VEXNU-387824 format. One record per atom (N, C-alpha, C): residue in one letter; x, y, z. Coordinates in pm, whole numbers, plus 50000, padded with zeros to 5 digits. Example, Ala and Ser with C-alpha at 12.3 -4.5 7.8 and 13.67 -1.06 7.14 Angstrom:
a513194943150780
a512304955050780
a513204967050780
s512854977550708
s513674989450714
s512905000350787
END
This chain:
m455658985405254
m455618988905435
m456728991205522
d456978990505634
d457558988305708
d458008979005845
a458718976905790
a458628959405833
a459788954805995
t459648976506000
t460008975306160
t459108973006302
l458018985006207
l456638991706240
l456278980806240
l456068968506141
l455418958306213
l455478947706284
r456858943106289
r457558940606377
r457028944006530
d457248955206538
d456818960806677
d455608959206689
v454758961806597
v452988956706653
v452598947806701
a453948937206596
a453518916206664
a453798914806824
s454278926106888
s454058918507007
s453798928007067
r452618933707027
r451568942107114
r450268933007192
r450188934707341
r448528921507366
r447428940907395
t446988944707362
t446278950707390
t445048941807454
f444298949807582
f443328942607641
f442598944607688
a441418938707714
a440618941407891
a439538932507929
i439548932308082
i439118924008164
i437798928108219
i436668917608196
i435598915008219
i434508913408357
s434578914108367
s434168904508497
s432828915508615
h432258903808664
h430808906408713
h431618917308883
p431078923908983
p431848928009071
p431958919509170
d433328920909212
d433668913209298
d434228894309286
a433968898709089
a434768881009112
a436208879309028
g436838893009127
g438378896109088
g439248901209000
k438498907008971
k438888913508811
k440028924108854
t439788935508996
t440838946108968
t441928927709060
t441498924209175
t442868910209188
t443868910009091
l443198903208938
l444148893108862
l444228904708777
t444358917808815
t444878928608709
t446378927008761
e446028928608951
e447048931609053
e448808924609022
k447838905609018
k448378895308978
k449438896408823
f448618897208680
f449838902308634
f450918911508616
l450348923508696
l451538930908768
l452918926108801
l451668920108912
l453078907609003
l454548901008920
y453128889408877
y454398880308772
y454608888208690
a454738900008594
a455668904108472
a456348914708565
g456628917308650
g457848921908765
g457288938908766
a456438940508696
a455838957208782
a455528963208842
v455218954408958
v454548953909113
v455878944909185
q456648948009281
q457168941609339
q456198931409475
e455238942009475
e454378930109611
e453058934109600
a451798927209563
a450488931109538
a449418936609602
g448798947509566
g448208953609703
g446928953909647
a446168939709611
a445128934909580
a444508938809721
v444818929009826
v444568916909917
v443988930910045
k442568931710053
k442268940110156
k441268935010300
s442358938710381
s441738934510510
s441398943710648
r440318939410701
r439768946510822
r441428956910856
r442338948510897
r443098957510985
r444078959610884
q443648958010749
q445438971310694
q444478970910500
a443658982710492
a443158978810330
a443798985110244
r444818973810173
r445618984310059
r444918984309885
a444708999609882
a444088998409771
a444778995209612
a443928987509556
a445108980909431
a445998992209317
t446908991509299
t448029001209219
t446589006509109
s446158996009067
s445159004308912
s443249017308980
d443489014009109
d442149021909180
d443069033509175
w443219045809072
w444469056109161
w442829066909296
m441849064609212
m440919075909271
m440559075209384
d440279085409496
d440329078909657
d438959071809618
l438109080409547
l436679069109587
l436609058409583
e437899053209486
e437579037409457
e438539030809580
r439349041109630
r440029030209803
r438959030809858
r438309047109935
r437269038410006
r436869029309971
r435819028809846
r435029018309823
r435479005809828
g436348999709745
g436658991909748
g436818983009595
i436188994009532
i435548994109355
i436018999409261
s436348990409170
s437069001809045
s435529007308975
i436149024808955
i434789033508921
i435079041008805
s436349038008750
s437189043108632
s437879038508513
s437959034908430
s439529026908322
s440189036308382
t441609025908363
t442819026708358
t442679021608277
v444749025308282
v445349014808129
v447239015808229
l447409004308187
l448368998108303
l449128992008182
h450598989208154
h451328983208055
h452878979308172
f452528969508078
f453598960808123
f454358949908033
s455538941508070
s455748934007939
s456178921807959
y456028909107885
y456308896707969
y456268885907897
g457448879307873
g457318868807748
g458158871507686
g458708883207641
g458188889207446
g456918900907430
c456738899007481
c455128906007512
c454888919007543
n454198929507480
n454078941107526
n452698946507558
f452348946307684
f450348942207746
f450378956207754
n449258963007706
n448468970707693
n447198970407785
l446888966507937
l446308962408034
l445178974708097
l443818972607998
l442948982108005
l441828974408142
d441968984108212
d441198977208326
d440158993108366
t438728980708343
t437208989808310
t436738988608484
p435988994708445
p434618996708606
p434058986808620
g433998979708689
g433248965308760
g431788966308743
h431638975208803
h430068980808837
h429508988908715
a428298979008682
a426728980408673
a426468992108595
d426959004608655
d426679016408647
d427309023008615
f428729014808557
f429569026008428
f429839015508355
s428339008508248
s428559002008179
s429179011407981
e428549028508001
e428969035607913
e430609028407963
d431349034008052
d432979038408014
d432989024108011
t432509011908019
t433238998408037
t433788999407864
y432419003007750
y431909007307626
y433139007307573
r433279025907636
r434429027907555
r436039023507589
t435749016707691
t437589009807726
t437809001007569
l436338988407571
l436588981307512
l436638984207377
c436378999207321
c435999003407197
c438059002507176
a439139004207268
a440188999407228
a441108990907243
a440008981007256
a440598970107331
a440778957707193
d441848947707165
d441878939107087
d441208921507106
a441048923407195
a440558907507282
a440268910307464
a440318898607557
a438988912507646
a439678891807756
v440068890407860
v439408883407948
v438588886008064
m437368871008060
m436458871708143
m436348864408195
v436558871108393
v436768871408510
v435738859008535
l435298849008592
l434108841708659
l434498836108822
d433918840808868
d433768834709030
d433068820808967
m434178807309066
m433398794709050
m432388794009165
a432208800709219
a430908793509326
a430018801609274
k429728810309147
k428768823209094
k428348816208937
g429078815208857
g429428808508731
g429348824108639
l428438818308520
l428308838808471
l427228846308548
e427118853608614
e426668866108663
e426138875508516
p424938883308585
p424168895108467
p425438904808407
q425688910508519
q427238918508482
q427938913308356
t429108905108375
t429728895708251
t429028896508196
l427798890308128
l427368888108063
l426828896107951
k426798907507996
k426128919707951
k427398927907864
l428688924507970
l430158927407938
l429658917307774
f430388902307824
f430608898907690
f430488901607543
n428148906607592
n427728906207483
n428158917107421
v428468929207445
v429498942807424
v430638938107325
c432028928007400
c432668917207364
c432358909807219
a431448904207263
a430898899207075
a430518908006989
e429618923107024
e429418933706924
e430598941506885
r431788942606919
r432748947306952
r433658934606784
g433538921906824
g433768910606774
g435438910006864
l435718913206966
l436578903907057
l436728893507039
p437968885507070
p437788874807091
p438508874707268
v437578863407326
v437678860507495
v438178846807522
v439028852807638
v439938838307708
v439028842507829
t438688830907896
t438138832108013
t438548825808130
f438968829908268
f439278827908381
f438648823908502
v438428810708540
v437678808408657
v438348808908788
n437428815108884
n439098821708965
n437688818909118
k438688822009195
k438898809809339
k438238791009344
c439388795309280
c439128782409282
c439588776009432
d439718780209495
d440458775109614
d439358775509773
r438198779809695
r436958783809744
r436268772709733
p435178765909726
p433888759109733
p433438766209614
g432828752609523
g432498765609432
g431488747509334
l431128757809243
l430608749209096
l431078735709071
e430468726009014
e431338715408918
e431818726108797
p432958717708768
p433588729508630
p432948723208539
l432618708708478
l431998702708395
l430678711608346
g430208713408493
g428438724008470
g428698737708400
l430358740008471
l430578757708429
l430678756008316
l431888751808260
l431418745108081
l430438746108003
d429688743208073
d427878737808002
d427218752008042
e427498752208087
e426778769908119
e427598784308062
i428898778308044
i429098791207870
i428958790907777
s428968772707701
s428598772807639
s427038773007618
q425648775507663
q424678771607633
q424648788607684
h425008795807733
h424178809107759
h425118822407720
i426358820707664
i427258829407564
i427018821907433
g426918805407398
g427638802107250
g428628805007216
l429608805107337
l430878797007257
l431598783707325
q432108776007268
q432838763607282
q433398764607377
p433858761807510
p434648759807596
p435478753607545
i437158754107591
i438198743807558
i439108751907690
p438948739007741
p439578738107860
p441158739007902
l442058748707913
l443578741007909
l444748737008007
s443648739208076
s444118738208229
s442778735208285
w442998724808443
w441478721408528
w441648717708652
p440918720908747
p441478722808904
p441278706208955
v442578702909011
v442348696609077
v441588700209204
a439808693709249
a439018697009405
a438898712709361
d438708717209481
d438268726809512
d437958730209652
g437858750309731
g438058745409831
g439488743809977
p439498739510036
p439938733010136
p440898718310122
a440008708409973
a440708702609952
a441388701609805
f441838715309765
f442298721209640
f443988717509684
a444048710709509
a445568695809592
a446468707009446
g445768715009359
g446958717409196
g445858717309071
i446518722509010
i446038725408854
i446828717408730
v445708714608649
v446598703308566
v446208711508450
d448328713508367
d447978719308269
d447748714108165
r447158714608075
r446448695607993
r447238699607891
r448048714407797
r449188710807688
r450168705807708
a450138710607861
a452038707407944
a451868689507997
g450868680608025
g450518672708084
g451228668408203
e450998680308297
e451738684108390
e450358690908493
l450498681908633
l449948685008783
l450828698908836
i450508709008837
i450628723208917
i450668723509036
r451828720909154
r451218719209275
r451858738709297
f451438748309403
f451548753209411
f451698757809572
d452798768509568
d453258772009783
d452538783809781
r451718786509883
r451188799709945
r452448810510009
t452168826309948
t452278835209994
t451578839110063
a452378849110230
a451708861110247
a450468865210182
h448838859210158
h448198871810148
h448118867709970
g448488861709894
g449068860509793
g450308873609775
s450938881909810
s451388890809793
s452588891309718
l453188877509712
l454648873609620
l453938868109573
v455038865409509
v455288849209359
v455348839409428
g455058825109424
g455208817609508
g455818806709404
d456608792309489
d457658784909411
d456258774309326
e456028766409205
e455008758009163
e456458744109146
e455678733909167
e456208723309172
e455648717309055
c456168710908919
c455048707708847
c455678693108809
v454958679408841
v454698670608813
v454808663108644
p454908656608582
p454438648408506
p452808644108563
l451838645808471
l450388637708525
l450658623908555
e451388617908450
e451378601008494
e452178597108599
k452698606808662
k453468604008775
k453048612908916
a452088622508859
a451338622709029
a450668615609064
r451248615209202
r450278600109286
r448968612109381
w447668610909437
w447438612909554
w447998616309719
d448558605509682
d449778603809847
d451138607109809
d451268615309679
d452528628109665
d452888632809848
r451978637409894
r452498648909950
r451218649010129
g451018640510095
g449468633110183
g448698649410209
s448168650110068
s447358663810080
s446288661310161
s445458676210216
s443928677910238
s443328666910158
c443288667910043
c442438666409872
c441988652609954
p440368647009925
p440008633409962
p440498626409853
l440078611809844
l440748603709738
l439708608609605
d438568604509652
d437608604309587
d437688612209506
r437858631409499
r437938644909517
r439418644209426
w440068635409436
w441388632109325
w441378625109189
e440438614609270
e439838605709125
e438998610809048
t438128616809111
t437078625009013
t437988635408926
a438778644108992
a439218646208883
a440008645908799
m441238638908795
m442018627908685
m440598624308592
e439518616608648
e438338613308534
e438058616908426
e438118627608520
e437628646308454
e438928648608344
v439308652708341
v440428655908246
v441238642208170
e440688631808220
e440688616208110
e439908621107970
l438398621208112
l437258625207978
l437458639707921
l437798649307931
l438488656407842
l439368653207713
d440168649707720
d441038642507697
d440048633907513
a439448625307618
a439158614507559
a438298624607481
e436948631507466
e436248643807377
e437208647307225
d438808650607278
d439518653307157
d439128671407104
a437688680707187
a437808687907193
a439608703007164
a439638700007068
a440978712707093
a441108727707027
l441898731307092
l441638747707072
l442148747806914
d440978755106828
d441698762906670
d441418779106752
r442598783806713
r442648796606700
r441938805706584
d441928801006498
d441038807706378
d439248805906464
a439058799306525
a437768796306568
a438008804306689
f438798808306768
f439128815806878
f439158828806852
l439248834206739
l439998849706667
l438078851106644
a437498842406585
a436088842006497
a435468844906637
g435648839606732
g434718843706903
g433828832206865
k434238816706781
k433408807106806
k434008796706911
q435478798206973
q435438791707103
q436488800307208
t436768796307338
t437178806307425
t437728794207509
p439068800707495
p440058790607589
p439818794007741
v439938783907877
v439388783607957
v440308777008076
f440508789508144
f441838785008277
f441628787908431
f441268780708491
f441558778008592
f442078784908705
g442358792808793
g443058793808912
g442388800308989
s443358805709105
s443028818909207
s443798829109183
a443038838509120
a444078852209170
a444498860509261
l443808854109401
l444058860009559
l445268847409586
a445768839909521
a446598828809612
a447758831909508
n446998833509367
n448558829809292
n448288819509230
f447028810609231
f447188798409139
f446488796409067
g447738792408940
g446908794608778
g447318809108713
v447908817608773
v448048828008734
v449038830708559
r449828831508613
r450948819108480
r451008814408388
l450158806108402
l449568795508328
l448608808808193
l447998813508281
l446638823608249
l447318832008132
l448778835108247
l449508851508175
l450128842907966
e450698834007983
e451468827607928
e450978824607836
g448978820507867
g448658811507770
g447838825807656
f447298833707742
f446568845907705
f447448854707627
a449508857107604
a450618859507544
a450398851107412
q450388842107424
q450568833307311
q448728830707181
l448378833607263
l446628832707213
l445618842707114
a446478855407240
a445748868507205
a446538875207054
p445118877806981
p445708884806881
p446898901306875
s447268903306800
s448368917606798
s447078926606757
p446978937606735
p446578950106696
p445898949806500
r444838954806483
r444458944706354
r443748960206300
p443998960306136
p443448977906086
p441888974406156
q441818992006164
q440398996006257
q439879003706167
r438179001206163
r437719004906066
r437609022906063
t437279026405952
t437039038405927
t435429041505860
v435719055205837
v434619060905819
v434669072005648
e435209074505728
e436149086505632
e437599086105596
p438509077405492
p437089072505386
p436539058305459
a435659049805335
a434919042505403
a435989022805391
g436349020405488
g437479011205472
g438009006305611
v439119005305616
v440338999405699
v441199011205652
r442109011905828
r443269016805773
r444459005805839
p445509007805715
p446348996905760
p447398999805871
l447648991505896
l448588994205991
l450079004105997
d450769001305870
d451429007505799
d451529021205763
a450179024305740
a449679035405728
a449809049205761
p449979066205759
p450579073805802
p449659076405971
f450819079606057
f449899078406222
f448809081606212
s448079076906269
s446609079206345
s446259074106478
a445099078706568
a445229075006667
a443439078806679
q442479072506785
q441359074906883
q441479077707029
v440239089507047
v440449092407210
v439399079407230
f439589076807347
f438779068507402
f438349070307509
k439049079907565
k438819079607736
k439089089607799
v438399100507797
v439149113007838
v438609116008028
q440049122408081
q439859118908284
q440309131408345
a440079136608395
a440599149308449
a441069144108532
n442349154808642
n442739156208756
n442729139908844
m443869133908730
m443939120608820
m445209117408924
d446089134408894
d447099139508996
d446549154209005
p445799152209115
p444919165509145
p446519177009264
r447699169809276
r448239183509250
r448529190809100
h448299187009019
h448359189008840
h447499199908815
r446349190208840
r445079192708784
r445069195308630
d445189184708645
d445089184608477
d444099177308385
r444269175608280
r442959167108223
r443689155508103
v443479149008094
v444109134608041
v443549129507915
a443689128607819
a442549122007674
a443909110507632
f442229095007673
f443489087807636
f442999079007513
l444469083507396
l444539077507303
l445129064907289
r443749058107102
r444749046507082
r445609046906930
v446129042306983
v447409045506771
v446759033506729
n446299040806589
n446059028906494
n446549026406406
s447209034606333
s448269029806258
s449139039406210
g451239033106184
g451759044806189
g452509046506258
r453339053806275
r454539053406434
r454319066606483
f453349067606638
f453519081206720
f454699084506787
e455179099206747
e455969101606764
e456019116506895
r456869116107005
r456579125007082
r457169138807052
g455809151207058
g456079166906936
g456029166506855
m455399157406793
m454729158706652
m453389166006605
t452909170606505
t452109176706535
t450829167806468
a449949168906471
a448679161606397
a447419172706310
t446459165006242
t445039171906210
t444189172706323
l443329173506371
l442729165606461
l441109168806363
a440859154106309
a439559148706176
a438319164506223
r437989166006400
r436759173606379
r436769185206365
t437899191506363
t437619211206337
t438729207606202
g439699198106162
g440659202506029
g441909207306100
r442589215006233
r443319218306256
r444359216806333
p445349217306294
p446509213406403
p446519209206515
f446879198506559
f447189198106709
f448689190206780
a449199198106876
a450799196506881
a450269185206963
l451379176406953
l451189164107076
l452599166407126
k452809172107227
k454199170907296
k453809170207460
y452599168307507
y452699164007663
y452429150207634
a452709139707596
a452349123507557
a453059121707699
h451959107507816
h452809097807862
h451749085707859
q452529075007883
q451809065807935
q451969059608127
l450559060708197
l450579060608270
l450149051108337
f450849047708477
f450939035408604
f449989042108708
a448579038608693
a448019045908793
a448199061708805
r448839066408929
r449239081808908
r450429081808874
e451199075708901
e452749072008806
e452659076508676
r453799079408601
r454079085408456
r454549087408392
e455059084008284
e456719080908209
e456079091008085
t457279094508058
t456739104507894
t457419093207805
v456579092607702
v456589082207590
v456699095007453
d457769081107378
d459019092107298
d458849084907189
e458109075707138
e457479064306995
e456249057807039
a455349051607022
a454449043907033
a453819036706900
v453769028606887
v452959022106779
v451329016506775
p451189010706650
p449329007306665
p448958997806775
g448088995306816
g447798989007036
g448448999407127
d448999002007083
d449199013207247
d448789027207232
i448749025907392
i447489036107465
i448769049407513
v448179060607444
v449329073907465
v448109081107559
g448109088507713
g447609098007722
g448679107507726
v447439118507639
v447909134307595
v447609144107696
v448759146107796
v448359159907852
v447899171907836
n446719175807935
n446379190607902
n445719195807774
a444969180807741
a444579179607520
a443279186607584
t442829199907656
t441629203807654
t440889203007549
e441189205607385
e440349202407284
e439799185507220
l440419174307299
l440079166507252
l438599160707296
r437989153107268
r436769146807308
r436779133107284
v435759126307333
v436189105007281
v435369110007187
g435819100207140
g435389097106982
g436459104106857
d437329112406931
d437829126506806
d438709114706733
t439289117006624
t440169108606511
t441369122106536
l442509117506525
l444099126206497
l444659119106457
h445029122106306
h445919121206187
h447149121006106
s447479115906066
s449169126305948
s448589126905858
g449029132705764
g448609128805618
g446849134105553
t446289124005490
t444849130805452
t444169129105534
m443139132905527
m441859128805597
m441399120805676
v441659114605776
v440809101305797
v439679101805926
a439329095405999
a438159093106075
a437479083206116
f437459075006244
f437349068506304
f435999064006285
t435389054006320
t434359044306356
t434289055406472
p432629061706452
p432349068506585
p431879058206751
i432779065606863
i432029058406964
i430559058407035
p430179047207044
p428129050607021
p428139055907202
t427339068507271
t427199069107375
t425679058507426
f425859055607564
f424819047407598
f423499058107614
a422209052307615
a420699062607616
a420669057207785
p420219071607836
p419919074907959
p418969067108011
e418889060208106
e417929053808186
e417439057808330
r418769070808385
r418239076008518
r418679091108492
f417839095508594
f417889113608586
f418439121208677
a418599127008746
a418929133808867
a418709151808818
t418149159008933
t417989173908939
t419649175209012
v420739185708903
v421709189609015
v422009204409135
r421119205509265
r421239223309296
r422929226009377
n422989237909311
n425139242609366
n423679246309527
r424069240109618
r424529250209730
r424929262409793
d426049264009780
d426589274809773
d426579283609636
t425809296809595
t426349303309508
t427479310109488
a427889312609579
a429099317909557
a430159311009491
r430109295309435
r430769289709363
r430339290909240
y429559293209221
y428699295009041
y429279289808933
k431149302708970
k431489293408836
k432189282808864
q432439281008964
q432889270008983
q432689252508971
f431139255509009
f429609246608993
f430059244008820
r429739261108757
r429449255408584
r430669248308505
s431909249108574
s433189249308511
s433239228908536
g432729226808668
g432469217408678
g432319205308646
i430739212108626
i429629203608566
i430219198308422
a430699207208355
a430829207908203
a432099197608205
r432299202508272
r434129192208263
r433149174808280
l432709173808340
l432269157008372
l431199153908259
d430369161108212
d430389159508070
d430729158707976
e432079162507928
e433389161307844
e433649148607881
e433759149807989
e434899131608022
e433349120108008
g432699120507983
g431629112907964
g431039102808133
v431489114708200
v431369106008349
v430059105608406
v429029113608302
v427119122608302
v427249126208244
h426209124108181
h425549138208039
h424669145608122
l425329154708085
l424389169208175
l423069173908003
l422349178408114
l420749185708028
l420719195408096
r420599204908003
r420209216908011
r418669220508018
r417679230208081
r416039231508027
r415879246908026
p415939249907887
p415789264407872
p415649270807975
d414779273708016
d414369288708145
d414649284508238
l416049276508233
l417269271208433
l417999269708366
g418279270408274
g420129267108168
g420939262708285
d422349262908358
d422669263708439
d422729262208600
t421609272308623
t420859271708753
t420969256108797
e419969249408743
e419209241508773
e419219227808640
p420639225008629
p420569209908518
p420359200108565
l420239194808468
l420039173808494
l421309166908454
f421429158208538
f422629151408501
f421129125308479
a422429125508342
a421749116708296
a422639107808295
g422379090408314
g422729086508285
g422569065108355
v423259057608379
v422629049908332
v422289040808490
g423559050108571
g423309045608735
g423519050008774
q422659051608984
q422809057209009
q424519060809122
l425679052709057
l426789053609134
l426959066209035
q426719064808885
q427069076208853
q426989091008927
f425889093208912
f425749104009042
f426469111909140
e426529099809227
e427759099909388
e428989103109289
v429839096109168
v430729096609125
v430669108709074
a430169117408999
a429899132808987
a429399141609118
a429369142409197
a429209148909284
a429989153109395
y430599136909407
y432069138409487
y432659145809406
r432809145909302
r434439151109248
r434039164109237
l432899165409200
l432639183709249
l432649188809353
a432599180209454
a432909187909564
a435009186209624
s435389175709570
s436829175209602
s437529182009474
e437039180609350
e437999192109279
e437629199509218
f435969209309274
f435969223009233
f435329229109374
g435669225109475
g434899227009585
g433289227809616
c432659225009487
c430909222809489
c430719213009553
e429619214109684
e428929206709707
e427389211009710
v426519197709622
v426189201609549
v424599185009623
t423129190309598
t422419184609606
t421729172209459
l421209163209504
l421119157709355
l419379152709434
a418519156409292
a417209151809367
a416839143909261
p416469130809290
p415309121109192
p414919130509090
a415019123008937
a413539131808876
a412839119108834
q411569119408772
q410499111908712
q411099108808620
w411809114808544
w411989105708410
w412999096108364
r412449083708277
r412979072908269
r413659073008129
f413379077108060
f413809075307916
f413679087907832
a414469088407732
a414649100407633
a414459102007473
r414239113607397
r413829109407296
r414869119907196
q415389120407069
q415519133907039
q414829134907001
v414279153206898
v413379158406830
v414269168806757
s413719175506703
s414419180106563
s413919196006654
g415039203806585
g414459221706699
g413859222906595
s412739224406529
s412239229806456
s410869228006529
d410879211506592
d409899207906600
d409919211106836
a411069211206839
a411099211707009
a410009223407029
p409749237106977
p408849247307014
p406999239707083
l406969227206905
l405659224306969
l405039214307118
l406169207507189
l406539200707240
l406289209907372
r406689218907398
r406719229607530
r405679229907563
g405519219607716
g404309215607837
g403559206307797
q403879194507698
q403039179207599
q403599176307788
r402119165407821
r401829160307932
r402849153808000
g403709147308089
g404349138508093
g405659141108060
t406309149407996
t407709152107912
t408149166108020
l409279164607954
l410229182507976
l411349177107872
l410939188907845
l411959196307689
l413209204207761
c414589200007736
c416379203607733
c416589198307608
q418269208207658
q419319207007557
q420249197907646
d420829189007527
d422269182507562
d423519196307495
t424899192907559
t426019203507573
t426369199307355
a425269191807319
a426279194707163
a424639196107103
g423469203807129
g422929209907096
g421799205407081
r421209195207064
r420559186707058
r419129185207152
w417879189607104
w417269186807165
w416339175607176
l416039165707356
l415919161107387
l414889158907461
l412999150507476
l412079153607534
l412399138307628
l412419146407696
l412159135207834
l410569128207877
f410829118407933
f409459110907935
f409449102908032
a408379105908170
a408209102708310
a407229085808246
s406589080808146
s406719064208163
s406699064108046
d406119052507922
d405259045807832
d404439049607777
y403339052907875
y402189061007816
y401999076007747
a403229081507852
a404049096307788
a404149095707683
l404709090707625
l405619086307456
l404219083207408
r403229076407469
r402209069307379
r401369086607362
w400729091507423
w400159102207416
w400829116907338
a402099116707334
a402619128207267
a403009122207107
v403389112707042
v403219102606983
v401629103006920
e400539111006982
e398859106206934
e399349122906917
d399699129806968
d399069145806995
d399979152806871
h401069144406855
h402239151706723
h402409138806646
p401669138006557
p401489124606487
p402819127006381
g403269142706300
g403839147406282
g405039145406308
v405549148306419
v407279150706514
v407329134406473
t408719131206515
t409289122206455
t410289122706593
f409789108406673
f411059110406771
f411709097806772
t413109098706804
t414469092906711
t415299086806920
e415289076006895
e415969066107024
e417279073207035
l417649076607165
l419309077507212
l420109066407221
g421189072407136
g422239053607175
g422079036207191
i423439034307250
i422689020407305
i421989019807397
t421209012007404
t420139005907520
t420778990107572
r421078996207689
r422018986307764
r421108972307783
r421448962007710
r420888945107732
r420588942507873
r419108938307939
r418278934908039
r418288925108072
END
């Protein structure tokens, strides 16, 4: 047993932040970096006069639209822990990218808007975390704005996601009356000094709860709101519902923190609490051989994301690996399990948005970006020693389809290269009709924004302006190669192939599927990937 390796692994916290769009996920990401000293000034605040992009949003389209549409990996240290923060797209159209990223995480922070509670996309992402067995810490954001009753939010968490919420902090009022956060574990009231747009860490005043008084500062918090908050804290103490870390790790409890990421209220409590509670990396499941891979086994890693042109100056391609066992060393040669061939890991980096730093060494839980890894695909396993393969990363069943037409036939070569690259990265799924090939392919995905991003990247990175025409197809089923010829011309369907060579039949409606089953009783129509929960 490698005691040094296991000690290093124990300091790792690899996690993702999930939320509904506009709940404050990217702002919270930025504030974690601010408190850890990874950035000197937070850039999440956007105003009409000065639109400043968040550090984690590296793509120009993200900066323009003010949303996260691509997963990024951010590394920082705080309180003796080394964090790998997987910032995920908040938009529902990028659920598949988020799912792949969650496959590389050991825990998640779920961000709720205090005024809106649990929203649809948050529930979908929580379900993914539950399926993956990830423990979840909850952060109720925007407490300095008018919001829902905190006790009602706890009930909502309990009723809708089935976890027992354990509040470790508590807000004193909300909106203009907001008067601070109670740290229930320390028994203190924390009052915060505001800084300009929350761009800097402000001072905190910690007052023992038994000494805190309503009129200490002539607060704008009305007396009745103050008294209500104190009564709620007493009620929570009387319930004696303590946090059980084993129950948290088993997905039965969720620690709840309150605050405002924008104003830096409660962020320190959340970061410190998460460092203390979140698990360090655990052994990962394998399919070959069946079982789990010990942390101190020889080096192994899995690709969970591929991204091209993160730095347009270099036109490169980065494969993101999560190290699952052993010790990664720059320049080492591993085996690519899919092909059995050696793979040299020469150009490895840790990425901080567009900034890069060469990685000499990494341990389980760390995320490494391998540059110009053209052979690597999402789900690939790299290993040293005897053969090992980790559980494949599933894809999502497509729900939308669009016909793609290249406007400039003189750029056909660039068009072919671009659509192939986007398919490899998983931005969209590329489908080809046997009679048209790459002349008029189809994009398949779960949302319209995926197609818009694909068109944007084709134009900006490959110089190809394209036209996207919505297609009538609603879902797809896989059929065998021997059955495919029987289905040509089947009413309400379209026969095509994906880049893996699978034959897919696209259907315009449920009726079309019913007709196909009736017309071809001997054909098996297999569902694809994961169907999103609605």
